[in-house]
C-alpha positions as CSV (number, residue, x, y, z in Angstrom):
1,M,-3.8,1.0,2.2
2,S,-5.5,2.8,-0.7
3,N,-8.8,1.0,-0.4
4,P,-10.8,0.2,2.7
5,I,-10.6,-3.5,3.7
6,T,-13.9,-5.3,3.8
7,G,-14.8,-8.8,4.8
8,Q,-17.5,-11.2,5.8
9,C,-18.2,-14.7,7.2
10,L,-19.1,-17.6,4.9
11,C,-22.9,-17.0,5.3
12,G,-22.7,-13.2,5.1
13,Q,-24.3,-12.6,8.5
14,V,-21.2,-10.9,9.9
15,T,-19.5,-8.1,7.8
16,Y,-16.8,-5.7,8.6
17,S,-14.9,-2.7,7.2
18,V,-11.5,-1.3,8.2
19,S,-10.5,2.3,7.7
20,G,-6.8,2.0,8.7
21,S,-3.7,0.0,7.7
22,P,-2.6,-3.2,9.5
23,K,0.1,-2.9,12.1
24,I,1.4,-6.3,11.0
25,V,0.3,-9.4,9.1
26,A,1.3,-12.6,10.9
27,Q,1.1,-16.3,10.2
28,C,0.7,-18.2,13.5
29,H,1.4,-21.9,14.0
30,C,0.5,-22.2,17.7
31,D,-1.7,-25.0,18.8
32,E,-4.8,-22.8,19.3
33,C,-4.5,-21.2,15.8
34,R,-4.1,-24.6,14.2
35,K,-7.1,-25.9,15.9
36,L,-9.2,-22.8,15.2
37,S,-8.3,-22.9,11.5
38,G,-8.4,-26.6,11.0
39,T,-5.1,-26.5,9.2
40,G,-1.5,-25.9,9.9
41,H,-1.7,-22.2,10.7
42,A,-3.9,-19.1,10.8
43,V,-3.1,-15.8,9.1
44,G,-4.3,-12.5,10.5
45,A,-3.8,-8.8,10.1
46,M,-3.7,-6.7,13.3
47,F,-5.6,-3.4,13.3
48,A,-6.4,-0.7,15.9
49,V,-9.9,-1.5,17.3
50,Q,-11.0,2.1,16.5
51,D,-10.4,1.5,12.8
52,V,-12.7,-1.6,12.5
53,D,-16.5,-1.6,12.2
54,I,-18.2,-5.0,12.6
55,L,-21.8,-5.5,11.8
56,G,-23.9,-8.6,12.7
57,E,-24.3,-10.9,15.7
58,T,-21.1,-12.7,16.8
59,Q,-20.2,-15.2,19.5
60,S,-16.9,-15.6,21.3
61,F,-14.7,-18.2,23.0
62,Q,-12.1,-17.2,25.5
63,Y,-9.0,-19.0,26.9
64,T,-5.8,-18.1,28.8
65,S,-2.6,-18.1,26.8
66,A,0.7,-19.6,28.0
67,H,1.7,-16.1,29.0
68,G,-1.3,-15.6,31.1
69,S,-3.2,-13.2,28.9
70,Q,-6.9,-13.6,28.0
71,V,-7.4,-14.5,24.3
72,T,-10.8,-14.0,22.8
73,K,-11.7,-15.6,19.5
74,V,-14.8,-14.1,17.8
75,F,-16.8,-16.0,15.2
76,C,-20.1,-16.1,13.3
77,P,-22.7,-18.1,15.3
78,T,-24.4,-19.4,12.1
79,C,-21.5,-20.6,9.9
80,S,-18.7,-20.6,12.5
81,S,-16.3,-18.5,10.4
82,P,-13.5,-17.1,12.6
83,I,-13.7,-13.3,12.3
84,Y,-11.1,-11.9,14.7
85,G,-9.1,-12.4,17.8
86,K,-8.1,-10.1,20.7
87,N,-5.5,-10.4,23.4
88,S,-5.9,-8.7,26.8
89,N,-2.2,-7.6,26.5
90,L,-3.1,-5.5,23.4
91,S,-6.7,-4.6,24.2
92,D,-6.7,-1.7,21.8
93,H,-5.9,-4.0,18.8
94,M,-7.7,-6.9,17.1
95,T,-6.5,-9.4,14.5
96,L,-8.9,-10.0,11.6
97,T,-8.5,-13.3,9.7
98,L,-7.3,-12.9,6.2
99,G,-9.5,-15.7,5.0
100,T,-12.6,-13.6,5.7
101,M,-11.4,-10.6,3.8
102,N,-13.0,-9.9,0.4
103,E,-9.9,-8.7,-1.4
104,P,-6.7,-8.7,0.7
105,V,-4.5,-8.2,-2.3
106,D,-2.2,-5.6,-0.7
107,L,-1.5,-7.8,2.4
108,N,1.4,-10.2,2.6
109,V,2.6,-12.3,5.6
110,Q,5.3,-10.2,7.3
111,V,6.2,-12.6,10.1
112,V,5.7,-16.2,11.2
113,I,5.2,-16.9,14.9
114,F,5.3,-20.1,16.8
115,G,7.4,-21.6,14.0
116,R,8.5,-24.3,16.4
117,D,4.9,-25.7,16.3
118,K,4.6,-25.7,12.5
119,P,3.6,-29.1,11.1
120,H,6.1,-30.6,8.7
121,W,3.5,-30.6,5.9
122,D,2.7,-26.8,6.3
123,Q,5.2,-24.9,4.2
124,V,6.5,-21.4,5.0
125,D,8.0,-18.9,2.7
126,P,11.7,-19.0,3.6
127,D,12.1,-15.3,3.0
128,V,9.6,-14.4,5.8
129,M,11.1,-13.7,9.2
130,S,10.2,-16.5,11.5
131,F,10.2,-16.8,15.3
132,D,10.0,-20.0,17.4
133,T,7.5,-18.4,19.8
134,Q,5.7,-15.1,20.2
135,P,8.3,-12.3,20.0
136,D,8.3,-9.3,22.3
137,W,6.6,-6.7,20.2
138,T,4.3,-3.8,20.6
139,P,2.4,-2.2,17.7
140,P,3.7,1.2,16.7
141,D,2.0,4.1,18.3
142,Q,-0.8,5.4,16.0
143,N,-0.1,9.0,16.9
144,A,3.5,8.6,15.6
145,E,2.3,7.7,12.1
């Protein structure tokens, strides 16, 4: 990415900047993402934790996924904007919500996950690779880049 990615919550109390490129941009239709977003899906870009700087007070909610990992969703305690999520299976990565990014013009959805849970009224670009569940995938090694 040529420019750093920046973002903030609705009220501006929580801000962030990212110095690296996303490992992947995914649109997720799982039950949890639908409930978190209040719509048919959530879209997030996964980054290495070391590349993200978050300022401001946050709160979190944690649950156990169907695969047994601990998922943490972090949000602004004032306006409730979802800022990022983490999964204990990928503890060195975090997924920032595209809706909180100031100008994510260079980011496009690369993959749809949990497509089996997509509501009929939520349309998906037919050219984007789609998986019924979470595919087995590991982010590329940063040292290999």
